[in-house]
PDB file of N, CA, C and O in Angstrom, chain B, residues numbered from 101:
ATOM      1  N   MET B 101      -8.347  11.689  26.440  1.00  0.00           N
ATOM      2  CA  MET B 101      -7.789  10.740  25.507  1.00  0.00           C
ATOM      3  C   MET B 101      -8.780  10.370  24.406  1.00  0.00           C
ATOM      4  O   MET B 101      -8.384  10.241  23.247  1.00  0.00           O
ATOM      5  N   LEU B 102     -10.048  10.198  24.739  1.00  0.00           N
ATOM      6  CA  LEU B 102     -11.025   9.843  23.724  1.00  0.00           C
ATOM      7  C   LEU B 102     -11.275  10.984  22.753  1.00  0.00           C
ATOM      8  O   LEU B 102     -11.683  10.745  21.616  1.00  0.00           O
ATOM      9  N   ASN B 103     -11.034  12.237  23.183  1.00  0.00           N
ATOM     10  CA  ASN B 103     -11.248  13.347  22.274  1.00  0.00           C
ATOM     11  C   ASN B 103     -10.038  13.598  21.376  1.00  0.00           C
ATOM     12  O   ASN B 103     -10.085  14.486  20.524  1.00  0.00           O
ATOM     13  N   ASP B 104      -8.972  12.848  21.544  1.00  0.00           N
ATOM     14  CA  ASP B 104      -7.776  12.962  20.723  1.00  0.00           C
ATOM     15  C   ASP B 104      -7.236  11.567  20.409  1.00  0.00           C
ATOM     16  O   ASP B 104      -6.182  11.182  20.917  1.00  0.00           O
ATOM     17  N   PRO B 105      -7.960  10.799  19.564  1.00  0.00           N
ATOM     18  CA  PRO B 105      -7.569   9.406  19.334  1.00  0.00           C
ATOM     19  C   PRO B 105      -6.377   9.215  18.398  1.00  0.00           C
ATOM     20  O   PRO B 105      -5.888   8.094  18.255  1.00  0.00           O
ATOM     21  N   LEU B 106      -5.898  10.286  17.755  1.00  0.00           N
ATOM     22  CA  LEU B 106      -4.770  10.164  16.844  1.00  0.00           C
ATOM     23  C   LEU B 106      -3.538  10.790  17.496  1.00  0.00           C
ATOM     24  O   LEU B 106      -3.297  11.990  17.357  1.00  0.00           O
ATOM     25  N   PRO B 107      -2.757   9.971  18.210  1.00  0.00           N
ATOM     26  CA  PRO B 107      -1.590  10.510  18.912  1.00  0.00           C
ATOM     27  C   PRO B 107      -0.552  11.085  17.949  1.00  0.00           C
ATOM     28  O   PRO B 107      -0.471  10.673  16.792  1.00  0.00           O
ATOM     29  N   ARG B 108       0.237  12.036  18.436  1.00  0.00           N
ATOM     30  CA  ARG B 108       1.331  12.610  17.641  1.00  0.00           C
ATOM     31  C   ARG B 108       2.247  11.465  17.193  1.00  0.00           C
ATOM     32  O   ARG B 108       2.635  10.619  17.999  1.00  0.00           O
ATOM     33  N   GLY B 109       2.583  11.450  15.915  1.00  0.00           N
ATOM     34  CA  GLY B 109       3.465  10.425  15.379  1.00  0.00           C
ATOM     35  C   GLY B 109       2.767   9.147  14.960  1.00  0.00           C
ATOM     36  O   GLY B 109       3.434   8.167  14.628  1.00  0.00           O
ATOM     37  N   ALA B 110       1.435   9.131  14.965  1.00  0.00           N
ATOM     38  CA  ALA B 110       0.703   7.903  14.653  1.00  0.00           C
ATOM     39  C   ALA B 110       0.379   7.753  13.168  1.00  0.00           C
ATOM     40  O   ALA B 110      -0.424   6.898  12.795  1.00  0.00           O
ATOM     41  N   VAL B 111       0.991   8.568  12.323  1.00  0.00           N
ATOM     42  CA  VAL B 111       0.773   8.477  10.881  1.00  0.00           C
ATOM     43  C   VAL B 111       2.116   8.271  10.189  1.00  0.00           C
ATOM     44  O   VAL B 111       3.081   8.985  10.460  1.00  0.00           O
ATOM     45  N   ASN B 112       2.167   7.289   9.294  1.00  0.00           N
ATOM     46  CA  ASN B 112       3.362   7.033   8.495  1.00  0.00           C
ATOM     47  C   ASN B 112       2.899   6.713   7.080  1.00  0.00           C
ATOM     48  O   ASN B 112       2.387   5.622   6.825  1.00  0.00           O
ATOM     49  N   LEU B 113       3.074   7.652   6.166  1.00  0.00           N
ATOM     50  CA  LEU B 113       2.638   7.451   4.784  1.00  0.00           C
ATOM     51  C   LEU B 113       3.756   6.952   3.886  1.00  0.00           C
ATOM     52  O   LEU B 113       3.572   6.832   2.675  1.00  0.00           O
ATOM     53  N   ARG B 114       4.905   6.664   4.462  1.00  0.00           N
ATOM     54  CA  ARG B 114       6.034   6.145   3.687  1.00  0.00           C
ATOM     55  C   ARG B 114       6.588   4.876   4.327  1.00  0.00           C
ATOM     56  O   ARG B 114       7.797   4.649   4.355  1.00  0.00           O
ATOM     57  N   GLY B 115       5.688   4.070   4.831  1.00  0.00           N
ATOM     58  CA  GLY B 115       6.114   2.855   5.508  1.00  0.00           C
ATOM     59  C   GLY B 115       6.637   1.799   4.559  1.00  0.00           C
ATOM     60  O   GLY B 115       6.326   1.802   3.368  1.00  0.00           O
ATOM     61  N   GLU B 116       7.427   0.904   5.096  1.00  0.00           N
ATOM     62  CA  GLU B 116       7.937  -0.218   4.324  1.00  0.00           C
ATOM     63  C   GLU B 116       7.404  -1.497   4.953  1.00  0.00           C
ATOM     64  O   GLU B 116       7.856  -1.912   6.020  1.00  0.00           O
ATOM     65  N   ALA B 117       6.446  -2.113   4.288  1.00  0.00           N
ATOM     66  CA  ALA B 117       5.846  -3.346   4.781  1.00  0.00           C
ATOM     67  C   ALA B 117       5.901  -4.397   3.683  1.00  0.00           C
ATOM     68  O   ALA B 117       5.365  -4.193   2.594  1.00  0.00           O
ATOM     69  N   ARG B 118       6.543  -5.511   3.966  1.00  0.00           N
ATOM     70  CA  ARG B 118       6.668  -6.604   2.988  1.00  0.00           C
ATOM     71  C   ARG B 118       5.384  -7.415   2.859  1.00  0.00           C
ATOM     72  O   ARG B 118       5.084  -7.965   1.799  1.00  0.00           O
ATOM     73  N   ASP B 119       4.626  -7.480   3.966  1.00  0.00           N
ATOM     74  CA  ASP B 119       3.438  -8.322   4.008  1.00  0.00           C
ATOM     75  C   ASP B 119       2.516  -7.817   5.116  1.00  0.00           C
ATOM     76  O   ASP B 119       2.798  -6.800   5.750  1.00  0.00           O
ATOM     77  N   TRP B 120       1.415  -8.531   5.345  1.00  0.00           N
ATOM     78  CA  TRP B 120       0.433  -8.086   6.333  1.00  0.00           C
ATOM     79  C   TRP B 120       1.043  -8.007   7.727  1.00  0.00           C
ATOM     80  O   TRP B 120       0.733  -7.095   8.493  1.00  0.00           O
ATOM     81  N   ARG B 121       1.905  -8.958   8.054  1.00  0.00           N
ATOM     82  CA  ARG B 121       2.515  -8.992   9.381  1.00  0.00           C
ATOM     83  C   ARG B 121       3.376  -7.741   9.615  1.00  0.00           C
ATOM     84  O   ARG B 121       3.275  -7.103  10.664  1.00  0.00           O
ATOM     85  N   SER B 122       4.216  -7.397   8.643  1.00  0.00           N
ATOM     86  CA  SER B 122       5.061  -6.218   8.819  1.00  0.00           C
ATOM     87  C   SER B 122       4.233  -4.931   8.775  1.00  0.00           C
ATOM     88  O   SER B 122       4.630  -3.926   9.363  1.00  0.00           O
ATOM     89  N   ALA B 123       3.092  -4.949   8.087  1.00  0.00           N
ATOM     90  CA  ALA B 123       2.200  -3.776   8.095  1.00  0.00           C
ATOM     91  C   ALA B 123       1.606  -3.571   9.497  1.00  0.00           C
ATOM     92  O   ALA B 123       1.520  -2.442   9.979  1.00  0.00           O
ATOM     93  N   ILE B 124       1.199  -4.665  10.144  1.00  0.00           N
ATOM     94  CA  ILE B 124       0.684  -4.559  11.508  1.00  0.00           C
ATOM     95  C   ILE B 124       1.795  -4.113  12.454  1.00  0.00           C
ATOM     96  O   ILE B 124       1.570  -3.289  13.340  1.00  0.00           O
ATOM     97  N   GLU B 125       2.987  -4.658  12.265  1.00  0.00           N
ATOM     98  CA  GLU B 125       4.108  -4.261  13.124  1.00  0.00           C
ATOM     99  C   GLU B 125       4.473  -2.792  12.907  1.00  0.00           C
ATOM    100  O   GLU B 125       4.867  -2.110  13.852  1.00  0.00           O
ATOM    101  N   LEU B 126       4.347  -2.300  11.677  1.00  0.00           N
ATOM    102  CA  LEU B 126       4.608  -0.892  11.379  1.00  0.00           C
ATOM    103  C   LEU B 126       3.637   0.011  12.142  1.00  0.00           C
ATOM    104  O   LEU B 126       4.053   0.930  12.848  1.00  0.00           O
ATOM    105  N   THR B 127       2.341  -0.262  11.989  1.00  0.00           N
ATOM    106  CA  THR B 127       1.359   0.604  12.652  1.00  0.00           C
ATOM    107  C   THR B 127       1.346   0.375  14.156  1.00  0.00           C
ATOM    108  O   THR B 127       1.141   1.319  14.920  1.00  0.00           O
ATOM    109  N   GLY B 128       1.559  -0.855  14.593  1.00  0.00           N
ATOM    110  CA  GLY B 128       1.672  -1.111  16.032  1.00  0.00           C
ATOM    111  C   GLY B 128       2.844  -0.356  16.628  1.00  0.00           C
ATOM    112  O   GLY B 128       2.765   0.154  17.745  1.00  0.00           O
ATOM    113  N   GLY B 129       3.940  -0.287  15.868  1.00  0.00           N
ATOM    114  CA  GLY B 129       5.105   0.464  16.320  1.00  0.00           C
ATOM    115  C   GLY B 129       4.800   1.943  16.488  1.00  0.00           C
ATOM    116  O   GLY B 129       5.340   2.597  17.380  1.00  0.00           O
ATOM    117  N   LEU B 130       3.928   2.472  15.624  1.00  0.00           N
ATOM    118  CA  LEU B 130       3.512   3.871  15.768  1.00  0.00           C
ATOM    119  C   LEU B 130       2.779   4.071  17.097  1.00  0.00           C
ATOM    120  O   LEU B 130       3.015   5.048  17.809  1.00  0.00           O
ATOM    121  N   PHE B 131       1.883   3.126  17.417  1.00  0.00           N
ATOM    122  CA  PHE B 131       1.170   3.169  18.705  1.00  0.00           C
ATOM    123  C   PHE B 131       2.146   3.080  19.876  1.00  0.00           C
ATOM    124  O   PHE B 131       2.040   3.819  20.856  1.00  0.00           O
ATOM    125  N   GLU B 132       3.093   2.162  19.749  1.00  0.00           N
ATOM    126  CA  GLU B 132       4.069   1.958  20.829  1.00  0.00           C
ATOM    127  C   GLU B 132       4.874   3.228  21.077  1.00  0.00           C
ATOM    128  O   GLU B 132       5.035   3.644  22.224  1.00  0.00           O
ATOM    129  N   LYS B 133       5.385   3.852  20.005  1.00  0.00           N
ATOM    130  CA  LYS B 133       6.167   5.080  20.146  1.00  0.00           C
ATOM    131  C   LYS B 133       5.342   6.211  20.738  1.00  0.00           C
ATOM    132  O   LYS B 133       5.870   7.060  21.455  1.00  0.00           O
ATOM    133  N   ALA B 134       4.049   6.224  20.440  1.00  0.00           N
ATOM    134  CA  ALA B 134       3.157   7.253  20.977  1.00  0.00           C
ATOM    135  C   ALA B 134       2.769   6.967  22.430  1.00  0.00           C
ATOM    136  O   ALA B 134       2.176   7.816  23.096  1.00  0.00           O
ATOM    137  N   GLY B 135       3.106   5.772  22.918  1.00  0.00           N
ATOM    138  CA  GLY B 135       2.777   5.408  24.291  1.00  0.00           C
ATOM    139  C   GLY B 135       1.354   4.923  24.483  1.00  0.00           C
ATOM    140  O   GLY B 135       0.885   4.810  25.616  1.00  0.00           O
ATOM    141  N   ALA B 136       0.652   4.632  23.376  1.00  0.00           N
ATOM    142  CA  ALA B 136      -0.739   4.191  23.468  1.00  0.00           C
ATOM    143  C   ALA B 136      -0.871   2.708  23.817  1.00  0.00           C
ATOM    144  O   ALA B 136      -1.859   2.301  24.429  1.00  0.00           O
ATOM    145  N   ILE B 137       0.122   1.900  23.429  1.00  0.00           N
ATOM    146  CA  ILE B 137       0.092   0.459  23.698  1.00  0.00           C
ATOM    147  C   ILE B 137       1.490  -0.021  24.051  1.00  0.00           C
ATOM    148  O   ILE B 137       2.471   0.710  23.913  1.00  0.00           O
ATOM    149  N   THR B 138       1.560  -1.265  24.510  1.00  0.00           N
ATOM    150  CA  THR B 138       2.845  -1.916  24.725  1.00  0.00           C
ATOM    151  C   THR B 138       3.090  -2.873  23.552  1.00  0.00           C
ATOM    152  O   THR B 138       2.161  -3.170  22.800  1.00  0.00           O
ATOM    153  N   PRO B 139       4.316  -3.356  23.387  1.00  0.00           N
ATOM    154  CA  PRO B 139       4.601  -4.303  22.297  1.00  0.00           C
ATOM    155  C   PRO B 139       3.731  -5.568  22.339  1.00  0.00           C
ATOM    156  O   PRO B 139       3.513  -6.198  21.305  1.00  0.00           O
ATOM    157  N   SER B 140       3.243  -5.935  23.505  1.00  0.00           N
ATOM    158  CA  SER B 140       2.419  -7.144  23.568  1.00  0.00           C
ATOM    159  C   SER B 140       1.088  -6.964  22.841  1.00  0.00           C
ATOM    160  O   SER B 140       0.501  -7.947  22.391  1.00  0.00           O
ATOM    161  N   TYR B 141       0.604  -5.736  22.719  1.00  0.00           N
ATOM    162  CA  TYR B 141      -0.627  -5.520  21.952  1.00  0.00           C
ATOM    163  C   TYR B 141      -0.360  -5.695  20.461  1.00  0.00           C
ATOM    164  O   TYR B 141      -1.191  -6.259  19.750  1.00  0.00           O
ATOM    165  N   THR B 142       0.778  -5.223  19.981  1.00  0.00           N
ATOM    166  CA  THR B 142       1.142  -5.437  18.579  1.00  0.00           C
ATOM    167  C   THR B 142       1.204  -6.938  18.304  1.00  0.00           C
ATOM    168  O   THR B 142       0.678  -7.406  17.294  1.00  0.00           O
ATOM    169  N   ALA B 143       1.836  -7.684  19.185  1.00  0.00           N
ATOM    170  CA  ALA B 143       1.917  -9.140  19.036  1.00  0.00           C
ATOM    171  C   ALA B 143       0.525  -9.760  19.044  1.00  0.00           C
ATOM    172  O   ALA B 143       0.265 -10.704  18.297  1.00  0.00           O
ATOM    173  N   ALA B 144      -0.365  -9.246  19.873  1.00  0.00           N
ATOM    174  CA  ALA B 144      -1.733  -9.771  19.939  1.00  0.00           C
ATOM    175  C   ALA B 144      -2.491  -9.496  18.642  1.00  0.00           C
ATOM    176  O   ALA B 144      -3.309 -10.317  18.227  1.00  0.00           O
ATOM    177  N   MET B 145      -2.235  -8.356  17.994  1.00  0.00           N
ATOM    178  CA  MET B 145      -2.886  -8.073  16.711  1.00  0.00           C
ATOM    179  C   MET B 145      -2.437  -9.087  15.661  1.00  0.00           C
ATOM    180  O   MET B 145      -3.258  -9.590  14.893  1.00  0.00           O
ATOM    181  N   VAL B 146      -1.154  -9.387  15.624  1.00  0.00           N
ATOM    182  CA  VAL B 146      -0.625 -10.383  14.679  1.00  0.00           C
ATOM    183  C   VAL B 146      -1.229 -11.753  14.989  1.00  0.00           C
ATOM    184  O   VAL B 146      -1.677 -12.455  14.082  1.00  0.00           O
ATOM    185  N   GLN B 147      -1.242 -12.124  16.247  1.00  0.00           N
ATOM    186  CA  GLN B 147      -1.779 -13.427  16.647  1.00  0.00           C
ATOM    187  C   GLN B 147      -3.262 -13.546  16.289  1.00  0.00           C
ATOM    188  O   GLN B 147      -3.722 -14.622  15.907  1.00  0.00           O
ATOM    189  N   SER B 148      -4.001 -12.463  16.410  1.00  0.00           N
ATOM    190  CA  SER B 148      -5.422 -12.482  16.081  1.00  0.00           C
ATOM    191  C   SER B 148      -5.650 -12.822  14.607  1.00  0.00           C
ATOM    192  O   SER B 148      -6.552 -13.592  14.278  1.00  0.00           O
ATOM    193  N   VAL B 149      -4.837 -12.251  13.728  1.00  0.00           N
ATOM    194  CA  VAL B 149      -4.960 -12.572  12.298  1.00  0.00           C
ATOM    195  C   VAL B 149      -4.521 -14.007  12.040  1.00  0.00           C
ATOM    196  O   VAL B 149      -5.131 -14.703  11.229  1.00  0.00           O
ATOM    197  N   GLU B 150      -3.478 -14.457  12.715  1.00  0.00           N
ATOM    198  CA  GLU B 150      -3.035 -15.839  12.552  1.00  0.00           C
ATOM    199  C   GLU B 150      -4.137 -16.821  12.944  1.00  0.00           C
ATOM    200  O   GLU B 150      -4.316 -17.850  12.292  1.00  0.00           O
ATOM    201  N   GLU B 151      -4.869 -16.507  13.999  1.00  0.00           N
ATOM    202  CA  GLU B 151      -5.912 -17.405  14.495  1.00  0.00           C
ATOM    203  C   GLU B 151      -7.222 -17.303  13.729  1.00  0.00           C
ATOM    204  O   GLU B 151      -7.891 -18.314  13.512  1.00  0.00           O
ATOM    205  N   HIS B 152      -7.597 -16.095  13.315  1.00  0.00           N
ATOM    206  CA  HIS B 152      -8.931 -15.880  12.747  1.00  0.00           C
ATOM    207  C   HIS B 152      -8.936 -15.518  11.270  1.00  0.00           C
ATOM    208  O   HIS B 152     -10.003 -15.353  10.677  1.00  0.00           O
ATOM    209  N   GLY B 153      -7.767 -15.392  10.673  1.00  0.00           N
ATOM    210  CA  GLY B 153      -7.699 -15.037   9.259  1.00  0.00           C
ATOM    211  C   GLY B 153      -7.778 -13.530   9.058  1.00  0.00           C
ATOM    212  O   GLY B 153      -7.754 -12.765  10.022  1.00  0.00           O
ATOM    213  N   PRO B 154      -7.871 -13.109   7.804  1.00  0.00           N
ATOM    214  CA  PRO B 154      -7.799 -11.684   7.465  1.00  0.00           C
ATOM    215  C   PRO B 154      -9.129 -10.941   7.624  1.00  0.00           C
ATOM    216  O   PRO B 154      -9.498 -10.136   6.769  1.00  0.00           O
ATOM    217  N   TYR B 155      -9.838 -11.209   8.705  1.00  0.00           N
ATOM    218  CA  TYR B 155     -11.125 -10.549   8.939  1.00  0.00           C
ATOM    219  C   TYR B 155     -10.977  -9.037   9.086  1.00  0.00           C
ATOM    220  O   TYR B 155     -11.971  -8.317   8.986  1.00  0.00           O
ATOM    221  N   ILE B 156      -9.769  -8.542   9.318  1.00  0.00           N
ATOM    222  CA  ILE B 156      -9.534  -7.113   9.518  1.00  0.00           C
ATOM    223  C   ILE B 156      -9.541  -6.331   8.211  1.00  0.00           C
ATOM    224  O   ILE B 156      -9.592  -5.102   8.230  1.00  0.00           O
ATOM    225  N   VAL B 157      -9.491  -7.034   7.064  1.00  0.00           N
ATOM    226  CA  VAL B 157      -9.447  -6.369   5.765  1.00  0.00           C
ATOM    227  C   VAL B 157     -10.823  -5.801   5.444  1.00  0.00           C
ATOM    228  O   VAL B 157     -11.812  -6.533   5.389  1.00  0.00           O
ATOM    229  N   VAL B 158     -10.877  -4.486   5.232  1.00  0.00           N
ATOM    230  CA  VAL B 158     -12.115  -3.786   4.916  1.00  0.00           C
ATOM    231  C   VAL B 158     -12.284  -3.668   3.398  1.00  0.00           C
ATOM    232  O   VAL B 158     -13.388  -3.815   2.873  1.00  0.00           O
ATOM    233  N   ALA B 159     -11.193  -3.406   2.713  1.00  0.00           N
ATOM    234  CA  ALA B 159     -11.174  -3.268   1.256  1.00  0.00           C
ATOM    235  C   ALA B 159      -9.737  -3.542   0.813  1.00  0.00           C
ATOM    236  O   ALA B 159      -8.835  -3.558   1.651  1.00  0.00           O
ATOM    237  N   PRO B 160      -9.503  -3.755  -0.474  1.00  0.00           N
ATOM    238  CA  PRO B 160      -8.128  -3.978  -0.926  1.00  0.00           C
ATOM    239  C   PRO B 160      -7.203  -2.835  -0.464  1.00  0.00           C
ATOM    240  O   PRO B 160      -7.462  -1.661  -0.730  1.00  0.00           O
ATOM    241  N   GLY B 161      -6.140  -3.208   0.221  1.00  0.00           N
ATOM    242  CA  GLY B 161      -5.178  -2.219   0.698  1.00  0.00           C
ATOM    243  C   GLY B 161      -5.578  -1.475   1.953  1.00  0.00           C
ATOM    244  O   GLY B 161      -4.881  -0.546   2.360  1.00  0.00           O
ATOM    245  N   PHE B 162      -6.696  -1.860   2.586  1.00  0.00           N
ATOM    246  CA  PHE B 162      -7.170  -1.155   3.776  1.00  0.00           C
ATOM    247  C   PHE B 162      -7.624  -2.165   4.825  1.00  0.00           C
ATOM    248  O   PHE B 162      -8.520  -2.971   4.575  1.00  0.00           O
ATOM    249  N   ALA B 163      -7.004  -2.114   5.992  1.00  0.00           N
ATOM    250  CA  ALA B 163      -7.346  -3.047   7.073  1.00  0.00           C
ATOM    251  C   ALA B 163      -7.401  -2.292   8.389  1.00  0.00           C
ATOM    252  O   ALA B 163      -6.727  -1.277   8.565  1.00  0.00           O
ATOM    253  N   LEU B 164      -8.199  -2.790   9.297  1.00  0.00           N
ATOM    254  CA  LEU B 164      -8.317  -2.234  10.648  1.00  0.00           C
ATOM    255  C   LEU B 164      -7.803  -3.278  11.637  1.00  0.00           C
ATOM    256  O   LEU B 164      -8.577  -4.048  12.205  1.00  0.00           O
ATOM    257  N   ALA B 165      -6.509  -3.288  11.829  1.00  0.00           N
ATOM    258  CA  ALA B 165      -5.903  -4.260  12.747  1.00  0.00           C
ATOM    259  C   ALA B 165      -6.247  -3.887  14.184  1.00  0.00           C
ATOM    260  O   ALA B 165      -6.237  -2.715  14.560  1.00  0.00           O
ATOM    261  N   HIS B 166      -6.549  -4.905  14.974  1.00  0.00           N
ATOM    262  CA  HIS B 166      -6.885  -4.706  16.378  1.00  0.00           C
ATOM    263  C   HIS B 166      -6.799  -6.049  17.094  1.00  0.00           C
ATOM    264  O   HIS B 166      -6.635  -7.095  16.465  1.00  0.00           O
ATOM    265  N   ALA B 167      -6.909  -6.003  18.395  1.00  0.00           N
ATOM    266  CA  ALA B 167      -6.937  -7.213  19.220  1.00  0.00           C
ATOM    267  C   ALA B 167      -7.910  -6.971  20.366  1.00  0.00           C
ATOM    268  O   ALA B 167      -8.507  -5.900  20.471  1.00  0.00           O
ATOM    269  N   ARG B 168      -8.060  -7.960  21.210  1.00  0.00           N
ATOM    270  CA  ARG B 168      -8.972  -7.850  22.349  1.00  0.00           C
ATOM    271  C   ARG B 168      -8.474  -6.784  23.322  1.00  0.00           C
ATOM    272  O   ARG B 168      -7.269  -6.544  23.411  1.00  0.00           O
ATOM    273  N   PRO B 169      -9.376  -6.151  24.044  1.00  0.00           N
ATOM    274  CA  PRO B 169      -8.943  -5.210  25.079  1.00  0.00           C
ATOM    275  C   PRO B 169      -8.041  -5.932  26.089  1.00  0.00           C
ATOM    276  O   PRO B 169      -8.272  -7.091  26.431  1.00  0.00           O
ATOM    277  N   SER B 170      -7.021  -5.226  26.550  1.00  0.00           N
ATOM    278  CA  SER B 170      -6.108  -5.837  27.515  1.00  0.00           C
ATOM    279  C   SER B 170      -5.351  -4.752  28.261  1.00  0.00           C
ATOM    280  O   SER B 170      -5.494  -3.561  27.987  1.00  0.00           O
ATOM    281  N   GLU B 171      -4.548  -5.197  29.204  1.00  0.00           N
ATOM    282  CA  GLU B 171      -3.705  -4.283  29.978  1.00  0.00           C
ATOM    283  C   GLU B 171      -2.616  -3.655  29.109  1.00  0.00           C
ATOM    284  O   GLU B 171      -1.976  -2.687  29.521  1.00  0.00           O
ATOM    285  N   ALA B 172      -2.402  -4.202  27.905  1.00  0.00           N
ATOM    286  CA  ALA B 172      -1.385  -3.676  26.995  1.00  0.00           C
ATOM    287  C   ALA B 172      -1.826  -2.363  26.345  1.00  0.00           C
ATOM    288  O   ALA B 172      -1.018  -1.681  25.714  1.00  0.00           O
ATOM    289  N   VAL B 173      -3.093  -2.011  26.494  1.00  0.00           N
ATOM    290  CA  VAL B 173      -3.622  -0.771  25.936  1.00  0.00           C
ATOM    291  C   VAL B 173      -3.570   0.308  27.009  1.00  0.00           C
ATOM    292  O   VAL B 173      -4.162   0.173  28.080  1.00  0.00           O
ATOM    293  N   ARG B 174      -2.854   1.375  26.700  1.00  0.00           N
ATOM    294  CA  ARG B 174      -2.728   2.486  27.646  1.00  0.00           C
ATOM    295  C   ARG B 174      -3.719   3.594  27.356  1.00  0.00           C
ATOM    296  O   ARG B 174      -4.101   4.339  28.258  1.00  0.00           O
ATOM    297  N   GLN B 175      -4.144   3.710  26.089  1.00  0.00           N
ATOM    298  CA  GLN B 175      -5.159   4.693  25.718  1.00  0.00           C
ATOM    299  C   GLN B 175      -5.821   4.265  24.421  1.00  0.00           C
ATOM    300  O   GLN B 175      -5.220   3.547  23.622  1.00  0.00           O
ATOM    301  N   THR B 176      -7.041   4.694  24.211  1.00  0.00           N
ATOM    302  CA  THR B 176      -7.735   4.431  22.967  1.00  0.00           C
ATOM    303  C   THR B 176      -7.104   5.305  21.896  1.00  0.00           C
ATOM    304  O   THR B 176      -6.940   6.509  22.092  1.00  0.00           O
ATOM    305  N   ALA B 177      -6.747   4.703  20.761  1.00  0.00           N
ATOM    306  CA  ALA B 177      -6.059   5.460  19.721  1.00  0.00           C
ATOM    307  C   ALA B 177      -6.225   4.784  18.371  1.00  0.00           C
ATOM    308  O   ALA B 177      -6.580   3.609  18.281  1.00  0.00           O
ATOM    309  N   ILE B 178      -5.961   5.555  17.326  1.00  0.00           N
ATOM    310  CA  ILE B 178      -5.916   5.025  15.970  1.00  0.00           C
ATOM    311  C   ILE B 178      -4.578   5.438  15.359  1.00  0.00           C
ATOM    312  O   ILE B 178      -3.981   6.435  15.764  1.00  0.00           O
ATOM    313  N   SER B 179      -4.121   4.670  14.396  1.00  0.00           N
ATOM    314  CA  SER B 179      -2.919   5.061  13.656  1.00  0.00           C
ATOM    315  C   SER B 179      -3.192   4.809  12.181  1.00  0.00           C
ATOM    316  O   SER B 179      -4.153   4.131  11.821  1.00  0.00           O
ATOM    317  N   TRP B 180      -2.338   5.363  11.339  1.00  0.00           N
ATOM    318  CA  TRP B 180      -2.509   5.229   9.901  1.00  0.00           C
ATOM    319  C   TRP B 180      -1.152   4.939   9.298  1.00  0.00           C
ATOM    320  O   TRP B 180      -0.203   5.702   9.480  1.00  0.00           O
ATOM    321  N   GLY B 181      -1.063   3.844   8.586  1.00  0.00           N
ATOM    322  CA  GLY B 181       0.178   3.510   7.904  1.00  0.00           C
ATOM    323  C   GLY B 181      -0.120   3.153   6.470  1.00  0.00           C
ATOM    324  O   GLY B 181      -1.117   2.489   6.184  1.00  0.00           O
ATOM    325  N   ALA B 182       0.727   3.585   5.574  1.00  0.00           N
ATOM    326  CA  ALA B 182       0.540   3.282   4.151  1.00  0.00           C
ATOM    327  C   ALA B 182       1.896   2.940   3.553  1.00  0.00           C
ATOM    328  O   ALA B 182       2.907   3.551   3.898  1.00  0.00           O
ATOM    329  N   PRO B 183       1.913   1.955   2.651  1.00  0.00           N
ATOM    330  CA  PRO B 183       3.179   1.617   1.996  1.00  0.00           C
ATOM    331  C   PRO B 183       3.621   2.738   1.075  1.00  0.00           C
ATOM    332  O   PRO B 183       2.799   3.478   0.534  1.00  0.00           O
ATOM    333  N   GLU B 184       4.925   2.854   0.904  1.00  0.00           N
ATOM    334  CA  GLU B 184       5.473   3.863   0.006  1.00  0.00           C
ATOM    335  C   GLU B 184       4.967   3.651  -1.414  1.00  0.00           C
ATOM    336  O   GLU B 184       4.653   4.616  -2.110  1.00  0.00           O
ATOM    337  N   GLN B 185       4.887   2.401  -1.847  1.00  0.00           N
ATOM    338  CA  GLN B 185       4.400   2.071  -3.175  1.00  0.00           C
ATOM    339  C   GLN B 185       2.972   1.537  -3.063  1.00  0.00           C
ATOM    340  O   GLN B 185       2.780   0.494  -2.439  1.00  0.00           O
ATOM    341  N   PRO B 186       1.958   2.200  -3.637  1.00  0.00           N
ATOM    342  CA  PRO B 186       0.591   1.673  -3.581  1.00  0.00           C
ATOM    343  C   PRO B 186       0.560   0.244  -4.104  1.00  0.00           C
ATOM    344  O   PRO B 186       1.167  -0.064  -5.130  1.00  0.00           O
ATOM    345  N   GLY B 187      -0.147  -0.620  -3.396  1.00  0.00           N
ATOM    346  CA  GLY B 187      -0.265  -2.012  -3.791  1.00  0.00           C
ATOM    347  C   GLY B 187       0.908  -2.867  -3.340  1.00  0.00           C
ATOM    348  O   GLY B 187       1.005  -4.037  -3.712  1.00  0.00           O
ATOM    349  N   ALA B 188       1.805  -2.290  -2.535  1.00  0.00           N
ATOM    350  CA  ALA B 188       2.980  -3.042  -2.121  1.00  0.00           C
ATOM    351  C   ALA B 188       2.654  -4.124  -1.097  1.00  0.00           C
ATOM    352  O   ALA B 188       3.398  -5.096  -0.973  1.00  0.00           O
ATOM    353  N   VAL B 189       1.570  -3.971  -0.375  1.00  0.00           N
ATOM    354  CA  VAL B 189       1.211  -4.973   0.624  1.00  0.00           C
ATOM    355  C   VAL B 189      -0.058  -5.663   0.200  1.00  0.00           C
ATOM    356  O   VAL B 189      -0.543  -6.549   0.902  1.00  0.00           O
TER     357      VAL B 189
END
């Protein structure tokens, strides 16, 4: 699993995200469909930003959403999501 951190289906370059929350839900959904996490991890990523602010933002339009390790994680993985329109989120 560690030698293949990008599960099949974990990339969406035509996503529709209205805001940061829907962007996290979009990429979390990719993880969920790939079987890497459960929906509770996606919720934990959203809650983490609500509690600690936008610390996940690396640069304009680029964020590394994550949450604390938990039983909701089935495998270590990364996903990539991008809005259809640059600057949309």
